[in-house]
N, C-alpha and C positions, 0 to 999 in steps of 0.2 A: 203299458204292454211289457211283456217279458221277452227279451230278444237275445238270441244266440248269435255270436259273431264267429264265423268260420272262415279263417284265412288260409289260403293255399296258393301255390303257383298255378294250379289248375292247368298243367301243361302236359297233357290235356286233362280236363275233368274226367273222372272215372265213375263207374257204377259203385265202386267202393266209397267214393265221396258221397254219392247220392244216398246209399244205404245208411252210412254213418249219420248224416244229417237228419234223415227221416227218423231213425231210432232215437237220436238225442232229442229232437223236437217233440216227439211223441211222449217220451218218458219224463221229460222235464217240463212239459207243458208250455213250450215256447210258442208265442203268438206269431213270431216271425224269425226266420233264419237269414241273416245277412251274409252273403257270400262275398268275400273280399279278395279278389285276385291280387297277388303281389305285383308291385311295379317292376317293369323291365329295367329300371335303373338300379334295382337292388344289387349290391356287390357281394352280399353274404350268401347267395344261393349256390355258389360254386360253379355256375355256368351262366351263359347268356340265355335269358328266357325268351320264348317266342314273343313277338310283338304284342303289346297290350291289347290292341283292338282285335286281334285274332283270338286270344284267350278269352276275352270278355264275350265275344260273339259265341264261342263254343259253350260257355256257361249259360248264356241267355237261352240258347237253343235247348240245352239240357233241362232247364227248369221252367220252360214256358207253360207247362200244364200244371204247375204246382204253385198255388197262390201264397203258400207259406214261405217259399224261397224267393229272396229278392237280391239282385246284384247291387253292389255299391262300389263306386270307383274312387273312394276317398284316398286309398293308398296310391292308386295309379296316377292321381292328379297331384299328389304331394311332391314337394321338392325332394330331391334325392336324399338330403340329410334328414328329412322328416318322414321317410318311408318305413321307419321301424315300427314295430307293433305298439310300443308305448304311445307314440304320437298318433297312430291310427285310432287307438282306443280313446285317446283324449279328444280327438276330432269327432268321433262318433258320439261320445257323451254330450258334446256341445250340440250336435245335430239332433239328438234324441234326448233332450234334457228331462223329460217327464217319464222316461222308460227305464227299466232295469236291464242292463247289458251284462252278458256273460261271455267271456272269451272261451271258445271251444277248442280243445287241443288234444292230441294223442299222447298216451302215456310215454311213448318213445321220445317225446320232446321234453318231458318233465325233468329228467336229470340235468339237462343243460339250460333250463329256463333261467336260473339265477345268473348265468353267464351271457345271456342275450344282451345286445346293446340296450341300455337303460332297463335291464332286467329287474333290478331292485325297485325302481320306480313303478314298473309295470305290475309287479307282484303286490306292492303295497297299496296300489290304487285301483285294483280291479278284482272281479270275482271270476272264477274259472270252473268250467266243466271239463273234466279230464276223462277221455275215453280209454278204456282198458285195451292193452295190446299184449299179445302173447309174449311171455318172457320178461315182463315189466311189473314188478310188485310196487304198486303206487304208494301204499302205506309205508313200505320200507324206504322208498326213494325220498319221501317227505321227511321221514324220521332221521335220515342220514345227513340232511342238509339244514343248517341252522336257520337260514332265511326262510326256507319252505316251512320248517317246523313252526317258526314264529308266526307265520301267516297261514297256518293249517286250516283255519276256519274259512279261508277264502277259496278252498279247493273242494269241489264236489266230484268225487271219483266214482265212476261206475263202469261196469262191464256192459258192452253193447248187447251181449247175448247172441250175436251172430258175427261171423268172421268173413268179411269180404275185403281183403286188403291187397289189391293189385296195385303195384307202384306205377306211377306215370312213366318212369324211366324204362321199366319193362315194356310198357305199351309202345313208347317211342322206338325202342329197339326192334320190336316185332314189325312195326310199320316199315322201318328202314329196310328190314330184310324180307319184305313182301309176305309176312305171315299174318294170319287172321287175328284181329282183336275184337271180333264180334262178341257181344255179350260182356265185354270189358269196358266199353265206352258207350255212352248214350248214342243211339243211332244217328240223330240229327247232328250231333257234335262230331262224330266220326266222319260222316259224309262231308261236313264242312272242312275238316282237317285234310281229308284226301283230295277234295276238289282244289284246295289251295296249296297242296304239296308241302304242308307244314313240317312233316317229319321224314321226308323222303331223301334228304341229302346227308345229314349227319346227326349223330347223337352225342351230346356232350354230357359226360357224367360229372 
């Protein structure tokens, strides 16, 4: 099988996530998209993430009618020092040894990729599908970085053809302030978030 690996905090999952994954899966012929929520032990996210079980439940509710999308808790279960993307991809390749895995990422993350924890190892041992984002010239970003240039054949860069890029932080802020996020978050996921008061107290940027 050809599998896309889509990692995110999913705090919460948004319709932007859903549209991006659907476009990528369709255009690159992925048989499966693995949704990998970040562990709440990650210290590089800049804030404390909502508890693992809440974020996983929101993702499960969002994708329950799409058989191509599958949740995976590999990173959530990893020890804190193994919760970085390099180790997640290594574990997934051991879990799916007969399949072709591609790490799916946004172009906004491409410039900083070489500086990720274990970024060099991640780049040299994996294949990537990079989704275009407004204001980011993917070819230029790769050309300006020696490590990315050296591994250019590992990067499949494409425009999604549709722009639905609502940030999770924007959604958390609107919920905190009692504003509507209808049509920004999958209905079942939003209902779960509101029922459990996940974003009603504070927003950490």
